[in-house]
C-alpha positions as CSV (number, residue, x, y, z in Angstrom):
1,M,-39.4,-22.5,-48.3
2,Q,-39.3,-18.7,-48.1
3,E,-41.2,-18.8,-44.8
4,Q,-38.7,-21.3,-43.3
5,L,-35.8,-19.1,-44.4
6,Q,-37.4,-16.0,-42.9
7,Q,-37.9,-18.0,-39.6
8,R,-34.3,-18.9,-39.5
9,I,-33.2,-15.3,-40.2
10,D,-35.5,-14.1,-37.4
11,T,-34.1,-16.8,-35.1
12,L,-30.5,-15.9,-36.0
13,S,-31.3,-12.2,-35.5
14,N,-32.8,-12.9,-32.1
15,L,-29.8,-14.9,-31.1
16,L,-27.4,-12.3,-32.4
17,S,-29.3,-9.6,-30.4
18,E,-29.0,-11.8,-27.3
19,I,-25.3,-12.3,-27.9
20,R,-24.9,-8.6,-28.3
21,R,-26.7,-7.9,-25.0
22,N,-24.6,-10.5,-23.2
23,M,-21.4,-9.0,-24.7
24,E,-22.4,-5.5,-23.6
25,G,-23.1,-6.8,-20.1
26,L,-19.7,-8.5,-20.0
27,M,-18.0,-5.4,-21.3
28,A,-19.7,-3.3,-18.6
29,E,-18.8,-5.8,-15.9
30,N,-15.2,-5.8,-17.3
31,Q,-15.1,-2.0,-17.0
32,R,-16.4,-2.1,-13.4
33,L,-13.7,-4.7,-12.5
34,R,-11.0,-2.6,-14.1
35,E,-12.1,0.3,-12.0
36,V,-12.1,-1.8,-8.8
37,V,-8.6,-3.0,-9.7
38,R,-7.5,0.6,-10.3
39,L,-8.8,1.7,-7.0
40,A,-7.2,-1.3,-5.2
41,E,-3.8,-0.6,-6.8
42,S,-4.1,3.0,-5.8
43,E,-4.9,2.0,-2.2
44,L,-2.1,-0.5,-2.2
45,R,0.4,2.2,-3.3
46,N,-0.9,4.5,-0.6
47,R,-0.5,1.8,2.0
48,R,3.0,0.9,0.8
49,D,3.9,4.6,1.1
50,Q,2.5,4.7,4.6
51,V,4.5,1.6,5.5
52,Q,7.7,3.1,4.1
53,N,7.1,6.4,6.0
54,L,6.5,4.5,9.2
55,E,9.7,2.4,8.6
56,T,11.6,5.6,8.0
57,D,10.2,7.2,11.2
58,S,11.0,4.0,13.1
59,R,14.6,4.1,11.9
60,S,14.9,7.7,12.7
61,L,13.5,7.1,16.3
62,K,15.9,4.3,16.8
63,D,18.9,6.4,15.7
64,K,17.8,9.2,18.0
65,R,17.3,6.8,20.8
66,A,20.8,5.4,20.3
67,A,22.3,8.9,20.1
68,A,20.5,9.9,23.3
69,R,21.7,6.7,25.0
70,E,25.2,7.4,23.9
71,K,25.0,11.0,25.3
72,V,23.7,9.7,28.6
73,E,26.5,7.2,28.9
74,Q,29.1,9.8,28.0
75,T,27.5,12.2,30.6
76,I,27.6,9.4,33.2
77,A,31.2,8.6,32.4
78,R,32.1,12.3,32.6
79,V,30.3,12.7,36.0
80,D,32.1,9.6,37.3
81,E,35.4,11.1,36.1
82,I,34.6,14.4,37.8
83,M,33.6,12.6,41.0
84,A,36.8,10.6,41.0
85,N,38.8,13.9,40.5
86,I,36.9,15.5,43.3
87,G,37.8,12.5,45.5
88,K,41.5,12.9,44.6
89,V,41.5,16.6,45.3
90,A,39.7,16.1,48.6
91,S,42.3,13.5,49.7
């Protein structure tokens, strides 16, 4: 009877040790996964910032292009006006 009880205790102790090892392995894996997620989130934030900067640069370039186009159109209109005035003066 005592021997059977001791065998059960030993079996339970072995099983508890195995469970503890498995839990430690799971905890270590969980920690590694948390680190991977943390790195992925950091990378995602960096990429999002890059996209926002590129969008800002793109808007800025579009605005500058539009302003340059407007200046060119105004200059052409002014040149046309001057040429028309020169034609009137020459007549």
